[in-house]
C-alpha positions as CSV (number, residue, x, y, z in Angstrom):
1,M,-31.1,13.6,0.9
2,N,-30.6,10.1,-0.4
3,T,-30.4,7.0,2.0
4,L,-26.6,6.6,1.3
5,S,-26.3,10.1,2.2
6,K,-28.2,10.0,5.6
7,L,-26.0,6.6,6.2
8,Q,-22.8,8.3,5.7
9,H,-24.1,11.4,7.4
10,A,-25.2,9.5,10.4
11,N,-21.8,7.8,10.5
12,N,-20.1,11.3,10.6
13,D,-22.1,12.5,13.4
14,S,-22.1,9.4,15.6
15,S,-18.4,9.9,16.5
16,D,-16.2,12.9,17.2
17,K,-13.0,11.1,18.4
18,G,-11.6,11.3,14.1
19,R,-12.0,14.9,13.9
20,W,-8.6,15.7,14.5
21,L,-7.3,12.3,13.4
22,N,-6.2,13.4,10.0
23,P,-4.3,16.5,10.7
24,I,-2.7,15.1,13.6
25,L,-1.5,12.1,11.0
26,F,-0.6,14.9,8.2
27,I,1.7,16.6,10.8
28,A,3.4,13.8,11.7
29,C,4.0,12.6,8.4
30,L,5.6,16.0,7.7
31,L,7.7,15.7,11.0
32,A,8.8,12.2,9.9
33,L,9.5,13.5,6.3
34,F,12.0,16.0,8.0
35,I,13.8,13.5,10.4
36,A,14.0,11.1,7.2
37,C,16.1,14.2,5.7
38,L,18.0,14.6,9.1
39,L,18.9,10.8,9.6
40,G,21.3,8.3,7.7
41,S,24.5,6.6,7.5
42,T,25.7,10.0,8.5
43,A,23.2,12.3,10.5
44,L,22.7,16.1,9.6
45,P,22.3,18.9,11.7
46,F,19.1,20.3,11.9
47,E,20.0,23.8,10.3
48,R,22.0,22.1,7.5
49,V,19.2,20.2,6.6
50,L,16.7,23.2,6.6
51,A,19.2,25.0,4.5
52,A,19.4,22.6,2.0
53,L,15.3,22.2,1.9
54,I,15.0,25.6,0.8
55,G,17.9,25.5,-1.8
56,L,20.4,27.3,0.5
57,G,23.8,25.5,2.2
58,E,26.5,23.5,0.6
59,H,26.2,21.6,-2.4
60,T,26.9,18.5,-0.7
61,D,24.1,18.8,1.8
62,R,21.5,19.9,-1.3
63,L,22.6,16.6,-3.0
64,V,22.2,14.1,0.1
65,V,18.9,16.1,0.8
66,W,17.0,16.3,-2.8
67,S,18.7,13.4,-4.4
68,I,18.9,10.6,-1.9
69,R,17.0,11.3,1.3
70,L,14.0,13.3,0.4
71,P,13.1,11.0,-2.8
72,R,13.5,7.9,-0.4
73,A,11.3,9.1,2.2
74,L,8.7,10.3,-0.4
75,A,8.8,7.0,-2.3
76,A,8.1,5.3,1.2
77,F,5.2,7.6,2.0
78,L,3.7,7.1,-1.2
79,V,3.9,3.3,-1.5
80,G,2.2,3.1,2.1
81,A,-0.3,5.5,1.4
82,A,-1.4,3.2,-1.6
83,L,-1.2,0.2,0.1
84,G,-3.2,1.7,3.3
85,I,-6.1,2.9,1.2
86,S,-6.2,0.0,-1.0
87,G,-6.1,-2.3,2.0
88,A,-9.0,-0.3,3.9
89,A,-11.2,-0.3,0.6
90,L,-10.6,-4.0,0.2
91,Q,-11.5,-4.8,3.9
92,G,-14.7,-2.5,3.1
93,L,-15.6,-4.3,-0.1
94,L,-15.2,-7.9,1.3
95,R,-16.2,-6.8,4.9
96,N,-13.1,-8.7,6.3
97,P,-10.5,-7.0,8.4
98,L,-7.9,-9.5,7.0
99,A,-8.5,-8.2,3.6
100,E,-5.3,-6.5,2.3
101,P,-3.4,-6.6,-1.1
102,G,-0.3,-8.3,0.5
103,V,-2.2,-11.3,2.3
104,L,-4.7,-11.9,-0.7
105,G,-1.6,-12.2,-3.1
106,V,-2.1,-8.9,-5.0
107,S,1.3,-7.3,-4.1
108,A,3.1,-10.9,-4.8
109,T,1.3,-11.1,-8.4
110,A,2.1,-7.5,-9.0
111,S,5.7,-8.1,-8.1
112,L,5.9,-11.1,-10.2
113,A,4.5,-9.3,-13.5
114,A,7.0,-6.3,-12.7
115,T,9.9,-9.0,-12.3
116,F,9.0,-10.6,-15.3
117,S,9.4,-7.7,-17.4
118,L,12.6,-7.0,-15.9
119,Y,13.8,-10.5,-16.7
120,Y,12.8,-10.4,-20.2
121,G,14.4,-6.9,-20.8
122,F,10.9,-5.3,-21.7
123,V,11.8,-2.4,-19.4
124,A,14.2,-1.4,-22.0
125,I,11.7,-0.7,-24.8
126,S,9.9,2.3,-22.4
127,P,10.0,3.1,-18.7
128,W,6.2,2.7,-18.4
129,I,6.5,-0.9,-19.1
130,L,7.3,-1.5,-15.4
131,P,4.8,0.2,-13.8
132,I,1.9,-1.2,-16.3
133,A,3.1,-4.6,-15.8
134,A,3.0,-4.3,-12.1
135,I,-0.3,-3.0,-12.4
136,A,-1.7,-5.6,-14.9
137,G,-0.6,-8.2,-12.5
138,A,-2.4,-6.4,-9.3
139,L,-5.5,-6.3,-11.4
140,F,-5.4,-9.8,-12.2
141,A,-5.3,-10.8,-8.7
142,T,-7.7,-8.3,-7.7
143,T,-10.4,-9.4,-10.5
144,L,-9.8,-12.9,-9.4
145,L,-10.7,-11.9,-5.7
146,A,-13.7,-9.9,-6.5
147,L,-15.3,-12.8,-8.4
148,A,-14.6,-15.0,-5.6
149,A,-16.2,-12.7,-3.3
150,I,-19.2,-12.7,-5.6
151,R,-19.3,-16.5,-5.3
152,T,-18.8,-17.1,-1.9
153,H,-19.1,-15.1,1.3
154,S,-16.3,-17.4,3.5
155,V,-13.5,-15.3,4.8
156,V,-11.7,-18.6,5.1
157,T,-12.1,-19.1,1.2
158,L,-10.8,-15.8,0.0
159,I,-7.9,-16.1,2.3
160,L,-7.0,-19.2,0.8
161,I,-7.3,-18.1,-2.6
162,G,-4.9,-15.1,-1.4
163,V,-2.8,-17.7,-0.1
164,G,-2.5,-19.8,-3.3
165,L,-2.1,-16.6,-5.3
166,S,0.9,-15.8,-3.4
167,S,2.4,-19.2,-3.5
168,L,2.0,-19.7,-7.1
169,A,3.4,-16.2,-7.6
170,A,6.6,-16.6,-5.4
171,A,7.1,-20.2,-7.0
172,A,7.1,-18.4,-10.5
173,M,9.3,-15.9,-8.7
174,S,11.9,-18.6,-7.6
175,L,11.9,-20.2,-11.0
176,L,12.8,-16.6,-12.7
177,L,15.8,-16.2,-9.9
178,N,16.8,-19.9,-10.8
179,L,17.1,-19.0,-14.5
180,A,18.7,-15.6,-13.9
181,P,20.9,-15.1,-16.6
182,N,23.4,-12.9,-14.9
183,P,24.3,-12.1,-11.0
184,F,22.8,-8.2,-11.9
185,S,19.5,-9.5,-13.0
186,L,19.4,-11.7,-10.2
187,S,20.2,-8.8,-7.7
188,D,17.1,-6.7,-9.3
189,M,14.8,-9.5,-8.9
190,I,15.7,-10.0,-5.3
191,N,15.1,-6.3,-4.6
192,W,11.6,-6.5,-6.0
193,M,10.8,-9.6,-4.0
194,L,12.2,-8.2,-0.7
195,G,10.8,-4.8,-1.1
196,S,13.3,-1.5,-0.8
197,V,12.9,2.4,-1.8
198,A,16.9,2.6,-1.6
199,N,18.0,4.6,-4.3
200,R,14.5,5.7,-5.7
201,S,14.9,9.3,-7.3
202,F,12.0,11.8,-8.2
203,N,12.2,10.3,-12.0
204,E,10.9,7.0,-10.6
205,I,8.3,9.1,-8.3
206,V,6.9,11.0,-11.3
207,L,6.6,7.9,-13.3
208,A,4.7,6.3,-10.7
209,F,2.6,8.8,-9.5
210,P,0.1,9.3,-12.1
211,F,-0.8,5.5,-11.6
212,L,-1.1,6.1,-7.7
213,F,-3.1,9.3,-8.0
214,I,-5.5,7.7,-10.7
215,G,-5.8,4.7,-8.4
216,T,-6.7,6.3,-5.0
217,A,-8.8,8.8,-6.6
218,I,-11.1,5.8,-7.8
219,L,-11.2,4.3,-4.4
220,W,-12.1,8.0,-2.9
221,M,-15.0,8.3,-5.7
222,S,-16.2,4.8,-4.6
223,R,-16.4,5.5,-1.0
224,R,-19.9,6.0,-0.1
225,G,-20.7,2.4,-1.5
226,L,-18.5,1.0,1.2
227,T,-20.2,2.7,3.6
228,A,-23.7,1.1,2.5
229,L,-21.9,-2.3,2.1
230,T,-21.7,-2.4,6.2
231,L,-25.3,-2.9,6.0
232,G,-24.8,-5.9,4.2
233,E,-25.0,-6.4,0.1
234,E,-29.4,-7.2,-0.1
235,A,-29.6,-4.0,2.4
236,A,-27.0,-1.8,0.2
237,S,-28.6,-2.7,-2.8
238,G,-31.8,-2.0,-1.7
239,I,-31.1,1.7,-0.7
240,G,-29.6,2.3,-4.5
241,L,-26.3,0.7,-4.5
242,N,-25.2,-0.9,-8.1
243,L,-23.0,-3.7,-6.4
244,K,-21.4,-4.6,-9.6
245,N,-20.2,-1.0,-10.1
246,Q,-18.8,-0.8,-6.6
247,R,-17.1,-4.3,-7.1
248,I,-15.5,-3.0,-10.3
249,L,-14.3,0.4,-8.9
250,T,-12.9,-0.8,-6.1
251,V,-11.1,-3.6,-7.6
252,L,-9.8,-1.4,-10.4
253,G,-8.6,1.3,-7.8
254,A,-7.1,-1.1,-5.5
255,G,-5.3,-2.9,-8.2
256,I,-3.8,0.2,-10.0
257,A,-2.7,1.7,-6.5
258,T,-1.1,-1.5,-5.5
259,G,0.8,-2.1,-8.9
260,A,1.9,1.4,-8.6
261,S,3.1,1.0,-5.2
262,V,5.1,-2.2,-6.4
263,S,6.5,-0.4,-9.5
264,L,8.1,1.7,-6.9
265,A,9.0,-0.1,-4.0
266,G,8.4,-4.2,-4.8
267,A,6.4,-6.2,-2.7
268,I,5.6,-5.1,0.7
269,G,2.9,-6.7,2.9
270,F,0.8,-6.2,5.9
271,V,0.9,-2.2,6.1
272,G,-2.4,-2.6,4.6
273,I,-4.2,-4.5,7.4
274,V,-2.2,-2.8,10.3
275,A,-3.2,1.0,9.5
276,P,-6.9,0.6,8.8
277,H,-7.2,-1.8,11.8
278,A,-5.9,0.8,13.9
279,I,-7.9,3.7,12.7
280,R,-11.2,1.8,12.5
281,P,-12.0,2.5,16.1
282,F,-11.4,6.5,15.6
283,V,-14.0,6.9,12.8
284,N,-16.8,4.5,14.0
285,H,-15.9,1.8,11.8
286,D,-17.0,3.3,8.6
287,P,-15.1,2.0,5.7
288,A,-15.5,5.4,3.9
289,R,-13.7,7.5,6.7
290,T,-11.0,4.9,7.2
291,L,-9.6,5.6,3.7
292,V,-7.6,8.9,4.0
293,P,-6.2,8.3,7.6
294,S,-5.5,4.7,6.7
295,A,-3.3,6.0,3.9
296,L,-1.8,8.5,5.9
297,L,-0.8,6.3,8.9
298,A,0.6,3.8,6.5
299,G,2.7,6.3,4.9
300,L,4.0,7.0,8.0
301,I,4.9,3.7,9.2
302,L,6.6,3.1,6.2
303,M,8.4,6.1,6.5
304,L,9.5,5.1,10.3
305,A,10.4,1.8,9.3
306,D,12.5,3.2,6.4
307,I,14.2,5.5,8.7
308,G,15.1,2.6,11.0
309,V,16.5,0.5,7.9
310,R,18.9,3.3,7.5
311,I,20.1,3.6,10.8
312,I,20.3,0.2,12.1
313,P,23.7,-0.6,12.2
314,T,24.0,-3.9,9.9
315,N,26.8,-4.9,7.0
316,N,24.2,-5.2,4.5
317,E,21.1,-2.4,4.6
318,L,17.8,-4.4,5.6
319,K,15.0,-4.4,2.9
320,L,12.0,-2.3,4.0
321,G,9.7,-5.2,2.7
322,V,11.3,-7.4,5.3
323,V,11.1,-5.2,8.2
324,A,7.3,-4.3,7.2
325,A,6.6,-8.0,7.5
326,L,8.6,-8.7,10.8
327,I,6.2,-5.7,12.2
328,G,3.0,-6.5,10.2
329,A,2.8,-10.4,10.4
330,P,2.7,-10.7,14.3
331,A,-0.2,-7.8,14.0
332,F,-1.7,-9.8,11.2
333,I,-1.9,-13.0,13.6
334,W,-3.2,-11.1,16.2
335,I,-6.1,-9.5,14.2
336,A,-6.9,-13.0,13.2
337,M,-6.9,-14.3,16.6
338,Q,-9.1,-11.5,17.7
339,R,-11.5,-11.7,14.9
340,R,-14.5,-14.1,15.9
341,G,-16.5,-16.4,13.3
342,L,-13.6,-16.8,11.0
343,H,-15.0,-20.0,10.2
344,E,-18.3,-18.4,9.1
């Protein structure tokens, strides 16, 4: 058994707290998915939803469940899972609990690229243009961050770069909004800025799913290197980790997964910080073991947030990205205040 395997094996054996974590989170996600089918502007009884899910019951019930509520809930879960696993991987790579696609500007840059393709009508060429544009924007931002991480180990520097990317993307988005040719284009761009899974269909999920799968698969394959990085880059390199390949894989996986999530729901921030931070104590702070439960918890959080969005009595439905920010921003501030040595 090589040193990397021994390190991972030791982390697996050092704590039994997380043994039932994934099954519990998985069951909670299934329950949230079913609850999402129950609740909405008009609640449906349990037996009617169950009948609709198995293809029985009234046509109207089947239409509401299969065409509106179920794809919307699945979209929220997939977006949350992508952001959760990307946040956990970036935190492991940078050894920084404040790293996350939204905070570091990745989501905003991906959203800008997606909006750019909408603004100029490139999506009319092919439905694949939108997810590819979002992924390209996310990869651009994550590549810049990876290069910055190579040149500096300062947490503050990385966060400032992320803030700069977010600000630049927001300024460019504001310019596009200002130049919007008609109210319909303006509405589409605002939806991407604020983040939402309303009116999502299985067709859009099918379009984004291959990219979500590829991104998360790459992050999963690079998990052992994240465990080794807990020793520090020099020590990890000394026990056989190829740092360059590890950075490339993590950046590529996080970029593809984040870009795909943006193509499905627009910019949604902070969930990639909250989920890994909540999971970490249960897995002995091992980044590799954080990936899957972070994905499940982040997906659960977004599903519950979207249920809240649908049942809160407002004249205009709140955007999921707004609700996620209202929940996640205070958590981010608390995590930042708890972190010692931020200036190092």
